[in-house]
Z-matrix of the N, CA and C atoms (Angstrom, degrees):
N
C 1 1.467
C 2 1.486 1 107.99
N 3 1.332 2 116.40 1 132.15
C 4 1.428 3 122.03 2 -178.19
C 5 1.512 4 110.71 3 -88.41
N 6 1.353 5 114.05 4 157.56
C 7 1.476 6 119.09 5 175.84
C 8 1.508 7 110.81 6 -70.99
N 9 1.333 8 115.31 7 147.90
C 10 1.436 9 120.53 8 169.95
C 11 1.517 10 110.09 9 -65.19
N 12 1.305 11 121.01 10 156.70
C 13 1.479 12 122.22 11 178.97
C 14 1.528 13 109.82 12 -50.81
N 15 1.292 14 116.31 13 125.06
C 16 1.470 15 124.56 14 179.72
C 17 1.553 16 111.48 15 60.67
N 18 1.310 17 116.91 16 24.66
C 19 1.485 18 121.70 17 178.85
C 20 1.503 19 111.56 18 -117.08
N 21 1.316 20 113.54 19 179.86
C 22 1.470 21 119.65 20 179.34
C 23 1.521 22 109.22 21 -88.67
N 24 1.324 23 115.36 22 151.14
C 25 1.442 24 120.09 23 172.22
C 26 1.505 25 109.14 24 -77.88
N 27 1.323 26 118.50 25 166.48
C 28 1.469 27 121.55 26 178.80
C 29 1.536 28 108.41 27 -62.83
N 30 1.336 29 115.63 28 -40.49
C 31 1.471 30 119.57 29 179.00
C 32 1.523 31 111.55 30 -58.99
N 33 1.334 32 115.62 31 -43.28
C 34 1.498 33 119.52 32 179.75
C 35 1.548 34 109.93 33 -63.01
N 36 1.307 35 117.66 34 -41.60
C 37 1.423 36 121.82 35 178.01
C 38 1.515 37 109.37 36 -62.17
N 39 1.304 38 115.70 37 -48.12
C 40 1.472 39 121.61 38 -177.33
C 41 1.540 40 111.14 39 -60.68
N 42 1.327 41 117.25 40 -32.26
C 43 1.465 42 118.94 41 176.10
C 44 1.514 43 114.11 42 -75.97
N 45 1.316 44 117.41 43 -30.14
C 46 1.433 45 123.04 44 -175.27
C 47 1.512 46 114.11 45 -85.74
N 48 1.299 47 118.63 46 -39.70
C 49 1.458 48 124.10 47 -171.48
C 50 1.536 49 114.22 48 -60.30
N 51 1.346 50 119.98 49 -44.72
C 52 1.451 51 118.57 50 -178.29
C 53 1.536 52 114.76 51 -58.71
N 54 1.313 53 115.98 52 -34.75
C 55 1.474 54 118.57 53 178.34
C 56 1.496 55 111.66 54 -68.74
N 57 1.322 56 117.96 55 -35.00
C 58 1.469 57 118.91 56 176.57
C 59 1.543 58 109.23 57 -68.03
N 60 1.318 59 118.46 58 -41.80
C 61 1.432 60 120.37 59 178.34
C 62 1.516 61 111.37 60 -62.65
N 63 1.297 62 117.17 61 -43.88
C 64 1.462 63 120.42 62 177.72
C 65 1.528 64 111.99 63 -56.74
N 66 1.334 65 115.36 64 -36.85
C 67 1.486 66 120.81 65 -177.10
C 68 1.542 67 111.19 66 -69.46
N 69 1.312 68 118.25 67 -26.51
C 70 1.454 69 121.40 68 -175.29
C 71 1.528 70 112.98 69 -117.25
N 72 1.320 71 119.82 70 -2.14
C 73 1.435 72 121.87 71 -176.20
C 74 1.494 73 111.70 72 -63.10
N 75 1.334 74 116.77 73 138.16
C 76 1.455 75 118.82 74 -176.54
C 77 1.533 76 112.24 75 -74.57
N 78 1.328 77 113.29 76 157.87
C 79 1.465 78 116.44 77 169.79
C 80 1.519 79 108.37 78 -85.51
N 81 1.297 80 117.48 79 -167.07
C 82 1.475 81 120.94 80 -176.25
C 83 1.509 82 113.18 81 -62.52
N 84 1.353 83 120.43 82 -16.06
C 85 1.412 84 121.44 83 -171.00
C 86 1.549 85 112.13 84 -104.72
N 87 1.294 86 118.96 85 -10.04
C 88 1.454 87 118.39 86 -173.04
C 89 1.501 88 117.74 87 -124.06
N 90 1.336 89 113.42 88 -176.68
C 91 1.437 90 122.41 89 -179.80
C 92 1.534 91 108.04 90 -129.53
N 93 1.305 92 115.79 91 158.27
C 94 1.480 93 118.98 92 173.10
C 95 1.534 94 105.56 93 -144.19
N 96 1.341 95 114.09 94 145.26
C 97 1.456 96 121.03 95 174.94
C 98 1.502 97 108.89 96 -115.60
N 99 1.297 98 116.80 97 124.11
C 100 1.475 99 122.28 98 176.71
C 101 1.527 100 108.34 99 -112.14
N 102 1.305 101 115.74 100 136.11
C 103 1.449 102 121.45 101 177.42
C 104 1.507 103 107.18 102 -123.47
N 105 1.303 104 116.77 103 121.58
C 106 1.483 105 119.68 104 -178.62
C 107 1.508 106 108.29 105 -156.68
N 108 1.337 107 115.30 106 -169.96
C 109 1.482 108 119.50 107 -178.79
C 110 1.538 109 110.19 108 -96.25
N 111 1.314 110 114.18 109 168.47
C 112 1.479 111 121.39 110 -173.08
C 113 1.521 112 114.54 111 -60.97
N 114 1.272 113 120.41 112 -33.64
C 115 1.469 114 121.65 113 179.69
C 116 1.511 115 109.79 114 -66.40
N 117 1.328 116 117.44 115 -45.77
C 118 1.451 117 121.10 116 176.70
C 119 1.495 118 113.84 117 -63.58
N 120 1.340 119 116.41 118 -39.97
C 121 1.475 120 119.96 119 177.90
C 122 1.517 121 110.69 120 -63.23
N 123 1.331 122 116.74 121 -47.38
C 124 1.467 123 120.87 122 -179.70
C 125 1.564 124 110.53 123 -61.67
N 126 1.329 125 115.52 124 -43.94
C 127 1.474 126 118.88 125 177.69
C 128 1.514 127 110.91 126 -58.85
N 129 1.375 128 117.24 127 -42.47
C 130 1.459 129 122.00 128 -179.63
C 131 1.520 130 110.68 129 -66.48
N 132 1.334 131 118.17 130 -42.20
C 133 1.449 132 122.15 131 178.00
C 134 1.523 133 110.53 132 -60.87
N 135 1.285 134 117.02 133 -43.43
C 136 1.494 135 119.70 134 177.53
C 137 1.515 136 110.29 135 -58.16
N 138 1.319 137 114.99 136 -44.79
C 139 1.458 138 118.55 137 -179.19
C 140 1.542 139 111.53 138 -65.42
N 141 1.299 140 116.53 139 -51.70
C 142 1.476 141 121.53 140 -173.81
C 143 1.502 142 114.55 141 -73.07
N 144 1.299 143 116.70 142 -32.86
C 145 1.502 144 120.57 143 -175.39
C 146 1.512 145 112.34 144 -101.43
N 147 1.359 146 117.69 145 -0.28
C 148 1.433 147 122.54 146 174.02
C 149 1.525 148 113.24 147 74.55
N 150 1.380 149 115.32 148 24.59
C 151 1.464 150 119.22 149 178.09
C 152 1.548 151 109.68 150 -75.60
N 153 1.298 152 115.49 151 144.86
C 154 1.451 153 122.04 152 168.76
C 155 1.522 154 107.93 153 -68.92
N 156 1.335 155 117.45 154 119.44
C 157 1.443 156 120.71 155 -175.00
C 158 1.557 157 113.44 156 -60.26
N 159 1.296 158 115.15 157 -43.63
C 160 1.506 159 119.03 158 -178.87
C 161 1.532 160 110.51 159 -62.39
N 162 1.350 161 114.95 160 -43.17
C 163 1.503 162 119.30 161 -179.67
C 164 1.514 163 110.39 162 -68.53
N 165 1.346 164 116.64 163 -38.83
C 166 1.484 165 118.88 164 -178.92
C 167 1.491 166 110.61 165 -65.77
N 168 1.337 167 118.81 166 -42.22
C 169 1.484 168 120.65 167 178.70
C 170 1.499 169 110.29 168 -65.65
N 171 1.334 170 117.33 169 -42.32
C 172 1.478 171 120.44 170 -177.83
C 173 1.544 172 110.69 171 -64.47
N 174 1.338 173 116.23 172 -40.86
C 175 1.449 174 119.53 173 -179.77
C 176 1.519 175 114.86 174 -87.13
N 177 1.365 176 114.92 175 -1.05
C 178 1.447 177 122.02 176 -176.67
C 179 1.539 178 111.94 177 55.61
N 180 1.318 179 114.47 178 33.04
C 181 1.490 180 120.54 179 176.03
C 182 1.503 181 110.13 180 -65.93
N 183 1.295 182 115.83 181 136.20
C 184 1.458 183 120.77 182 177.97
C 185 1.509 184 113.48 183 74.23
N 186 1.349 185 116.40 184 13.06
C 187 1.437 186 120.19 185 -178.82
C 188 1.543 187 109.62 186 -58.50
N 189 1.276 188 117.30 187 129.62
C 190 1.447 189 123.35 188 -178.01
C 191 1.540 190 111.48 189 -111.23
N 192 1.318 191 115.70 190 120.91
C 193 1.463 192 119.94 191 169.29
C 194 1.511 193 109.02 192 -76.11
N 195 1.286 194 117.83 193 167.08
C 196 1.498 195 119.57 194 178.61
C 197 1.492 196 108.78 195 -57.90
N 198 1.332 197 113.42 196 133.73
C 199 1.477 198 125.00 197 178.85
C 200 1.495 199 115.04 198 71.78
N 201 1.326 200 119.95 199 7.66
C 202 1.451 201 122.51 200 179.76
C 203 1.543 202 108.36 201 -64.78
N 204 1.320 203 114.58 202 152.98
C 205 1.461 204 120.82 203 -175.06
C 206 1.503 205 110.80 204 -118.34
N 207 1.331 206 114.32 205 133.76
C 208 1.478 207 120.65 206 172.30
C 209 1.508 208 108.65 207 -126.45
N 210 1.314 209 116.48 208 135.06
C 211 1.429 210 122.80 209 177.01
C 212 1.511 211 109.29 210 -118.82
N 213 1.366 212 115.16 211 125.79
C 214 1.442 213 119.83 212 177.06
C 215 1.534 214 108.39 213 -112.12
N 216 1.304 215 115.67 214 147.40
C 217 1.449 216 122.89 215 178.03
C 218 1.500 217 109.52 216 -127.72
N 219 1.351 218 114.66 217 134.45
C 220 1.473 219 119.80 218 177.32
C 221 1.548 220 107.89 219 -78.92
N 222 1.313 221 115.65 220 129.94
C 223 1.451 222 121.51 221 -179.27
C 224 1.539 223 108.95 222 -85.00
N 225 1.330 224 116.21 223 170.87
C 226 1.476 225 120.37 224 179.64
C 227 1.492 226 113.61 225 -58.08
N 228 1.333 227 117.04 226 -31.63
C 229 1.501 228 119.46 227 -179.37
C 230 1.505 229 111.92 228 -87.43
N 231 1.353 230 117.90 229 6.95
C 232 1.474 231 120.17 230 174.72
C 233 1.532 232 112.12 231 93.14
N 234 1.327 233 116.83 232 -11.40
C 235 1.459 234 119.23 233 179.16
C 236 1.542 235 108.56 234 -77.78
N 237 1.356 236 114.60 235 158.45
C 238 1.456 237 121.52 236 179.16
C 239 1.527 238 108.65 237 -100.74
N 240 1.351 239 113.14 238 144.44
C 241 1.488 240 120.04 239 177.66
C 242 1.532 241 107.17 240 -132.81
N 243 1.349 242 115.66 241 145.40
C 244 1.439 243 120.95 242 179.65
C 245 1.512 244 109.85 243 -82.71
N 246 1.347 245 117.87 244 114.93
C 247 1.462 246 121.84 245 177.59
C 248 1.550 247 109.00 246 -85.96
N 249 1.333 248 116.33 247 -39.74
C 250 1.477 249 123.25 248 175.97
C 251 1.558 250 105.04 249 -136.20
N 252 1.322 251 114.39 250 132.20
C 253 1.461 252 118.24 251 -176.58
C 254 1.503 253 111.64 252 -126.61
N 255 1.343 254 116.38 253 116.93
C 256 1.461 255 124.30 254 174.48
C 257 1.509 256 112.60 255 54.92
N 258 1.308 257 118.71 256 40.07
C 259 1.449 258 122.46 257 -177.47
C 260 1.566 259 108.72 258 -75.40
N 261 1.287 260 115.67 259 130.71
C 262 1.471 261 121.56 260 174.72
C 263 1.496 262 112.19 261 -125.90
N 264 1.329 263 116.58 262 24.61
C 265 1.481 264 120.73 263 -178.44
C 266 1.517 265 112.41 264 -57.44
N 267 1.303 266 117.08 265 -30.03
C 268 1.475 267 121.06 266 -178.47
C 269 1.547 268 110.73 267 -68.73
N 270 1.287 269 118.64 268 -12.45
C 271 1.460 270 121.85 269 177.52
C 272 1.536 271 114.17 270 -91.13
N 273 1.321 272 115.07 271 -11.38
C 274 1.474 273 120.26 272 -176.65
C 275 1.529 274 110.77 273 -73.20
N 276 1.322 275 114.31 274 142.65
C 277 1.482 276 118.60 275 177.19
C 278 1.526 277 108.55 276 -67.77
N 279 1.342 278 116.80 277 136.41
C 280 1.472 279 116.58 278 176.81
C 281 1.485 280 110.72 279 -68.82
N 282 1.328 281 115.23 280 150.54
C 283 1.436 282 120.58 281 179.64
C 284 1.526 283 107.85 282 -71.35
N 285 1.339 284 115.15 283 140.89
C 286 1.447 285 122.44 284 178.85
C 287 1.499 286 107.24 285 -101.40
N 288 1.319 287 117.18 286 124.24
C 289 1.478 288 120.38 287 -179.08
C 290 1.511 289 110.50 288 -92.96
């Protein structure tokens, strides 16, 4: 995937995003909220969850619509796991009875 005009390539984002996450990642006692765009979220998920980036992009795994929510939880071994992935239920129209 090529960079947008005067923008970063996906590879550049993928190299940059993990360091930002590491700088703000919570310890065992806290929480952190990150707000960013879908390319950065997908790059971060690939890094944290061990996804192959090429396969994730091809399969559109972890694709986030605008305002979608992902929740990650740190496991006992220090690894991250996806508790909620790209949830957009809050955008759905409520059922009318």
